[in-house]
C-alpha positions as CSV (number, residue, x, y, z in Angstrom):
1,M,90.6,-96.5,27.1
2,K,91.1,-93.0,25.6
3,R,90.9,-94.4,22.1
4,I,87.6,-96.1,22.8
5,L,86.1,-92.9,24.4
6,F,87.5,-90.8,21.4
7,L,86.0,-93.4,18.8
8,M,82.5,-93.2,20.7
9,L,82.6,-89.4,20.5
10,V,83.4,-89.4,16.7
11,L,80.7,-91.9,16.0
12,G,78.2,-90.0,18.1
13,A,79.1,-86.8,16.2
14,I,78.5,-88.5,12.8
15,V,75.2,-89.9,13.8
16,S,73.9,-86.6,15.1
17,C,75.1,-84.7,11.9
18,S,73.3,-87.3,9.7
19,K,69.8,-86.8,11.2
20,D,67.0,-86.1,8.8
21,D,66.3,-82.4,8.7
22,Q,63.7,-82.4,5.8
23,G,60.0,-81.8,6.0
24,T,56.9,-83.4,4.5
25,I,53.7,-81.9,3.0
26,V,50.7,-84.3,3.1
27,G,47.2,-83.4,2.2
28,T,44.0,-84.2,0.4
29,A,42.4,-82.6,-2.7
30,S,38.9,-82.8,-4.1
31,A,36.9,-81.5,-7.0
32,D,33.4,-81.3,-8.2
33,D,31.9,-80.7,-4.8
34,G,34.0,-83.6,-3.3
35,N,32.8,-86.2,-5.9
36,V,36.2,-86.6,-7.5
37,V,39.3,-87.3,-5.3
38,S,41.6,-89.6,-7.3
39,G,43.7,-88.7,-10.2
40,I,44.1,-84.9,-9.3
41,T,47.4,-83.5,-10.3
42,V,49.0,-81.7,-7.5
43,K,52.1,-79.6,-8.2
44,L,54.7,-78.3,-5.8
45,Y,56.5,-74.9,-6.5
46,T,59.3,-73.1,-4.8
47,E,58.6,-69.6,-3.4
48,D,59.6,-68.0,-6.7
49,T,57.2,-70.3,-8.6
50,Q,59.6,-72.9,-10.0
51,L,58.0,-76.3,-10.4
52,I,59.8,-78.9,-8.1
53,M,57.7,-81.9,-8.6
54,D,54.1,-83.2,-9.0
55,T,52.1,-86.1,-8.1
56,N,48.5,-87.5,-8.4
57,T,46.0,-88.1,-5.6
58,D,45.1,-91.7,-4.7
59,G,41.7,-93.2,-4.3
60,E,41.3,-91.2,-1.1
61,G,42.3,-87.8,-2.4
62,S,45.6,-88.0,-0.6
63,F,49.1,-86.8,-1.8
64,S,52.3,-86.2,-0.3
65,F,55.7,-84.5,-0.9
66,S,58.7,-85.5,1.2
67,G,62.4,-84.7,1.5
68,L,61.7,-81.0,1.5
69,D,64.1,-78.5,2.8
70,A,62.8,-75.9,5.3
71,G,61.1,-73.0,3.5
72,N,58.0,-71.7,1.7
73,Y,56.2,-73.7,-1.1
74,Y,53.3,-73.2,-3.3
75,I,50.9,-76.0,-3.9
76,G,48.4,-76.0,-6.7
77,A,46.1,-78.7,-8.2
78,T,44.2,-79.2,-11.4
79,T,42.1,-82.0,-13.0
80,V,39.7,-82.3,-16.0
81,I,36.3,-83.6,-15.5
82,R,33.9,-84.2,-18.3
83,D,35.8,-81.7,-20.5
84,T,35.7,-79.1,-17.6
85,V,38.8,-77.9,-15.9
86,W,38.9,-77.7,-12.2
87,D,41.8,-76.1,-10.3
88,T,42.9,-74.1,-7.3
89,G,42.9,-70.9,-9.4
90,N,45.7,-68.4,-9.8
91,T,46.7,-68.2,-6.3
92,P,47.9,-71.5,-5.1
93,Q,48.2,-72.2,-1.3
94,I,51.5,-71.2,0.3
95,V,52.9,-73.6,2.9
96,Y,55.8,-73.4,5.1
97,V,57.7,-76.5,5.9
98,G,60.3,-76.6,8.8
99,D,62.8,-79.2,9.7
100,E,61.4,-82.5,10.5
101,I,57.8,-81.2,10.3
102,E,54.9,-82.7,8.4
103,K,52.6,-80.0,7.3
104,E,49.0,-81.1,6.4
105,V,47.0,-79.1,3.8
106,A,43.6,-79.5,2.2
107,L,43.0,-78.4,-1.5
108,T,39.5,-77.7,-2.8
109,L,39.4,-77.2,-6.6
110,T,36.7,-75.2,-8.3
111,K,35.3,-75.1,-11.8
112,K,37.4,-72.9,-14.1
113,Q,35.3,-70.3,-15.8
């Protein structure tokens, strides 16, 4: 009986330690006054501006980054429409992601001058 109880405690500890403590950033991006939503490149950076990963928006303008440790991240986006660059500018949005949290953001790109 003691062995079974001990085994159950060990298994419970293993399961509780293996819980997913990573966050997700989901959002939408659009450019050209909302006319363009797909194919926009969205980049995710660390707080010290190191590129972590990038992705492209789908047909609805949606994007996501998952498996992120808790912390601050910068998100920037860019696309080219009819030889004109659209982006989020020199100050990308900073987003805090906590453990097991899904953070939603919206990015609006403006025409680069």
